[in-house]
C-alpha positions as CSV (number, residue, x, y, z in Angstrom):
1,M,76.6,117.3,113.8
2,S,79.1,120.5,114.4
3,G,81.9,120.4,112.1
4,Y,80.8,117.5,109.8
5,Q,79.1,117.4,106.6
6,R,77.3,114.6,105.0
7,Y,78.1,113.9,101.1
8,A,76.7,110.7,100.1
9,K,74.6,108.0,101.9
10,D,76.5,106.8,104.9
11,E,79.9,108.8,104.1
12,V,81.0,111.4,106.7
13,V,83.8,113.7,105.4
14,Y,85.7,115.5,108.1
15,R,87.3,118.9,108.1
16,V,90.8,119.0,107.5
17,G,92.5,119.6,111.1
18,D,89.7,118.1,113.0
19,T,91.3,116.6,116.1
20,S,88.1,115.8,118.2
21,K,88.7,112.3,118.0
22,K,92.0,110.0,118.0
23,D,91.2,108.6,114.6
24,V,88.5,109.5,112.1
25,G,88.9,107.3,109.4
26,A,92.4,106.8,108.2
27,K,92.2,103.1,107.3
28,I,94.7,100.8,105.8
29,G,94.2,100.3,101.9
30,M,92.9,104.3,101.6
31,T,94.5,106.3,98.9
32,K,96.6,109.6,99.8
33,E,93.6,111.5,98.3
34,Q,91.1,109.8,100.6
35,V,93.3,110.1,103.5
36,M,93.9,113.9,102.6
37,N,90.3,114.7,101.9
38,K,88.1,112.3,104.2
39,T,90.0,112.4,107.6
40,H,91.2,114.6,110.2
41,W,94.8,113.9,108.9
42,G,94.7,116.3,106.1
43,K,98.0,117.7,104.7
44,P,101.0,116.4,106.3
45,E,103.8,118.6,108.1
46,S,106.4,116.7,105.9
47,I,106.6,113.9,103.1
48,H,109.5,111.7,102.6
49,T,109.6,109.6,99.4
50,I,111.7,106.6,98.4
51,I,111.7,104.8,95.3
52,D,112.8,101.2,95.6
53,R,112.8,98.6,92.8
54,G,109.9,100.3,91.2
55,D,107.7,100.8,94.3
56,I,107.0,104.3,95.9
57,L,107.1,104.7,99.4
58,D,106.0,107.7,101.1
59,A,106.0,108.7,104.9
60,W,103.8,111.4,105.8
61,T,104.6,113.0,109.3
62,Y,102.4,115.3,111.6
63,D,102.6,117.5,114.4
64,I,99.2,118.6,115.4
65,F,98.8,121.0,118.3
66,G,95.5,121.4,120.1
67,D,93.6,120.0,123.0
68,R,92.4,116.4,123.1
69,N,91.3,115.2,126.3
70,G,93.7,117.4,128.2
71,I,96.8,116.6,125.9
72,T,98.0,119.3,124.2
73,Q,100.2,117.9,121.1
74,S,99.8,114.9,119.1
75,T,102.1,113.3,116.6
76,G,101.5,110.7,114.0
77,S,103.1,109.0,110.8
78,L,101.2,107.5,107.6
79,Y,103.0,105.3,105.4
80,F,102.1,104.6,101.8
81,I,103.3,102.1,99.2
82,N,102.4,103.1,95.7
83,G,99.8,105.4,96.9
84,K,97.9,103.0,99.4
85,L,97.8,103.4,103.2
86,T,99.9,100.4,104.6
87,H,100.7,101.7,108.2
88,R,99.6,104.2,110.4
89,I,101.4,105.4,113.7
90,S,99.9,107.7,116.3
91,G,101.1,108.9,119.5
92,L,100.0,111.6,122.2
93,K,102.5,113.8,124.0
94,P,101.5,115.2,127.5
């Protein structure tokens, strides 16, 4: 498997910046550390944090440049509440 390593039984950890697939595992409920270390999303371009009534809301935004099925730019946002992924928005720009 080019670009991938196996760490534990049935667990595949992807390289940071891997854009070979549209979604390689950022799942609702994952922690920020899991998203950063075990998916292609990796480190975001920017992070916006809001604290509201004791809840910590984080918005991570991405601009990933690379070739994915003939499309040369993709964008995305991940939203966390108290450290857990709650929403994922991804889009491709031609």
